[in-house]
C-alpha positions as CSV (number, residue, x, y, z in Angstrom):
1,M,0.1,1.4,-41.8
2,K,3.3,1.6,-39.9
3,A,4.4,2.3,-36.3
4,V,7.8,3.4,-34.9
5,I,8.9,1.7,-31.7
6,T,11.8,3.0,-29.6
7,V,13.5,1.0,-27.0
8,T,16.0,2.4,-24.5
9,G,17.6,1.1,-21.3
10,K,20.5,-0.8,-19.9
11,D,21.9,-3.4,-22.3
12,N,21.2,-7.1,-21.5
13,V,20.9,-10.3,-23.5
14,G,17.7,-10.9,-25.5
15,I,16.3,-7.4,-25.9
16,V,15.9,-7.6,-29.7
17,A,14.5,-11.1,-29.4
18,K,11.9,-10.1,-26.8
19,V,10.7,-7.1,-28.8
20,A,10.6,-9.1,-32.0
21,T,8.7,-12.0,-30.3
22,E,6.1,-9.6,-28.8
23,C,5.6,-7.9,-32.2
24,S,5.2,-11.2,-33.9
25,S,2.7,-12.5,-31.3
26,M,0.4,-9.5,-32.1
27,G,0.8,-9.7,-35.9
28,A,3.2,-6.7,-36.3
29,N,5.8,-7.3,-39.0
30,I,9.3,-5.7,-38.5
31,I,10.2,-3.8,-41.7
32,D,13.4,-2.1,-40.5
33,I,15.5,-2.1,-37.3
34,S,18.4,-0.1,-36.0
35,Q,20.2,-0.7,-32.7
36,S,23.2,0.6,-30.9
37,V,25.0,-0.2,-27.7
38,L,26.9,2.7,-26.1
39,R,28.9,1.1,-23.3
40,E,26.2,-0.4,-21.1
41,Y,23.3,1.5,-22.7
42,F,21.0,0.1,-25.4
43,A,19.0,2.1,-28.0
44,M,16.8,0.6,-30.8
45,I,14.4,2.0,-33.3
46,V,12.1,-0.4,-35.0
47,L,9.7,0.3,-37.9
48,V,6.8,-2.2,-38.0
49,D,3.9,-2.8,-40.4
50,I,0.8,-2.9,-38.3
51,D,-1.8,-3.8,-41.0
52,G,-1.9,-7.4,-39.6
53,L,-2.3,-6.6,-35.9
54,S,-4.5,-9.1,-34.1
55,C,-5.5,-6.5,-31.5
56,A,-6.4,-2.8,-31.4
57,F,-3.4,-0.4,-31.8
58,G,-3.9,1.0,-28.3
59,D,-3.6,-2.5,-26.9
60,F,-0.4,-3.1,-29.0
61,V,1.1,0.2,-27.5
62,D,0.1,-0.9,-24.0
63,K,1.6,-4.4,-24.4
64,M,4.9,-3.1,-25.8
65,S,5.1,-0.6,-22.9
66,A,4.4,-3.5,-20.4
67,L,7.2,-5.5,-22.0
68,G,9.5,-2.7,-21.4
69,D,8.4,-2.3,-17.7
70,A,8.9,-6.0,-17.1
71,N,12.5,-5.8,-18.5
72,G,13.7,-2.5,-17.1
73,L,13.4,-0.8,-20.5
74,R,11.5,2.2,-21.9
75,I,9.5,1.1,-24.9
76,A,7.4,3.8,-26.7
77,T,5.3,3.0,-29.7
78,M,4.0,5.7,-32.0
79,H,1.7,5.5,-35.1
80,E,3.5,6.7,-38.2
81,D,0.9,9.5,-38.7
82,I,1.7,11.0,-35.4
83,F,5.5,10.5,-35.9
84,N,5.3,12.2,-39.3
85,S,3.2,15.1,-38.0
86,M,5.7,15.7,-35.2
87,H,8.6,15.9,-37.6
88,R,7.1,17.9,-40.4
89,I,8.7,21.3,-41.0
């Protein structure tokens, strides 16, 4: 199973490292990552494999959101099934 994580906010040093570290600490493996900086604004989309999570998916979502709150970012995590359903024509 996979999840899509979006990260937006003001650019600063270490955003990618913090997100990757938090994912790794809970057993989520980064499969693909795309990031962009537009002047002072940061945007990133991360696709992670969540088969090896060491916690419940809801806890993973909450911890990623808390990471964003602690760093002045908006971090949203969505299970791939929900993401695919939202984007199905």
